[in-house]
N, C-alpha and C positions, 0 to 999 in steps of 0.2 A: 334173646334178651338184648344183644347188642343192637339189633335193628330197632327195638323199642326205645332204647336210650337215644339213638341217633334221631329217631322221629321226634322224641320229646325235645331235644336240643335244637331241632330244626324248625320249631314253631315260628311262624312269621311274627314279626314285631306287633302287627295289628291284633294278634290273638291275645296279647297281654296289655293292650293300651286301654287304660281305664276311661270310662265315660263315653265310649263310642258304641253306637248301636250295631256296628259291624263286627263285634266280637261277642263271644258268649259272656265274658266277664262284664262287658259293657251292658249287655242285656240284663244281667243280674243287677247292676247298678241302676238301670232304668226302672226295674221293678221296685227297688228300694226307694227310689226317688218318688215314684207315683204313690207307693204305700205311705211314705212319710207325708206327702201332700194330702192324701186322703185323711190321715189321722188328724192333721191340723184343721182341715175344713169341716169334718164331721166326725166327732169322736164316737158316735153311735154306730158307724159303719165298720165292718171288718177291715183290718189294715193290710191284709194280704191281697195281692193282685197278680194275675198271671200275664205272661207275655201275650197270650191269646186275647185277654181282655184289652190290653193296650192296643194291640193290632186292630181289634174291633172297635176301638175308641169308646169303650164303655167305662171310662174312668172319669172322675171329676177333675176338671182342669180349671186353672184361673180363668176368669172371664175377660174376653177381649171382644169388643163389638165393632171394631173398625174393619177396614178393607182387608180381604184375604189375598193370598198370592194370586188366586184366580182372578179376583177383582182387579188387581194391579196389572196383570198380564192383559186383561181386556181393555183397560183404560189407564195406561201408565202415566203417573203425574210428571215424570221426567222423560219425555219421548226422545230427547236428544241425548244420546249416550255419551258420557264423559267420565273417565276414570276418576278424576279429581272429585267430581260431584258424587260419584258412587261412594267414595271414601267418606265424604262429608255426611252423606245420608247414613252410612253405617255407624259413624261416631255418635249419631243421635241416640243410639240404643245402648251406649255405655251405661253400665249399672243394671241392665235387664238381667234377671236371674237365668241360670241354666235350667232347662226343663227337658228331660228326655222326651224325644219325639216332638218337641215344641217347634212351632213355625209361625209364631205371632209375638207381638210385644208383651203378651202375658208370660212368655218364657220361650227361649230358643234352645235347641241343641245346635251343634256346630253347623251342620248343613242346612238346617231350617233357617238359621240366621242369614247365611249367604243367599239362600234361595229367596227369602223375603225381600232383602235389599235389592238384588238384581231384578226381581219382578217389577219393582217400581220404575225400572228403566225399560220394561218390556222384554227382558231377557229371561226365558224359561230355563230353570235348572231343576233337575231331579233332586228329591230330598234324600240324598245319599252322597257322602263325601267322594267315594271312588267314581261314581257316575258323573259328578260335577267335574272332576279332574279330566275325565275322558271327553268332556264336552268342550274343552279348551285346547289351546296350543301352548306347550311348554316354552318358556322364554328364559333367558339368562337373568341372573340377579342384576346385572348391570343395566338391563333394559326395563326392569320392573319399576312400577310406580305404585304409590298407594291407590288401592282400588282393584289392583290385580289380586289374584287368589294364591294362597300358599297351601299345599297339600302335603300331608305326611300320612303314613298308613293309619287309617281309621279316624283321621281328623282333617278339618279344613278351616280356614279363616282368611281374612283379608291381609294382604301384604301391607305392612305399615312402615317400611324402610328396612335397611340392612339389619338382619337378625331379629326383627320385630314383627309381630302380627297382632291384629285386632280380631278377637274370636270369642265364642261362647265355649269356655273350656271344659268344664265337667261339673258334676253334682256338687252343690254347696258353694259354687263360685258364680260370678257374674261376668257379663261382657266387659272386656277391657283390652287395653294395649299391653302386651307382655312380650318377653323374649320368646323366640321360637325354641321350643324345648327339645326338639329332636335334631340329630345330626343328619337324618335322612329326610329330606323334603324337596319338593319341586315348586317352582313358582310358575304360574300359567295365567293365560289371559283368555277371557271369553268376551263375546260381544263385539270384538273388533277383528276383522280379518287381516 
């Protein structure tokens, strides 16, 4: 029994971080998010949806007909990488709603948002917060500038200055600049060696 209690208390923080697809709780929130969206878009459809359906992309999503991440990577509108410009482009999406698994201006999750913005500069990022962190170089906060990325277990966003980030936070919220909510985070840089 003691082993079970130790294991329970030793759960990593990301296992309990709401709104991330990297945790079971986050997957449940994603399911609720898609279910609620389905109910709003078509009341005649069943409102339950499984993670398998989400993964298979068999769910109704808000419509976005603009360029995709792939389109931007093939033809970036900002071919000269500049962190200040990255941050300015990211700020254009303030107010865009959180959408689990979203990676377009119809709705973003945290890593979909950073992926979409960086793609406009020709920088490919995987749609997963931990994979994005592993694609960069950790830097000190003293060296960080807006446009760098800040990662915490199960979440990612743009560094917006000391103690602040620009992110797509969680279900029911929209992209905005807010305080970094975790004591455990790292700032890192991608796109510049």
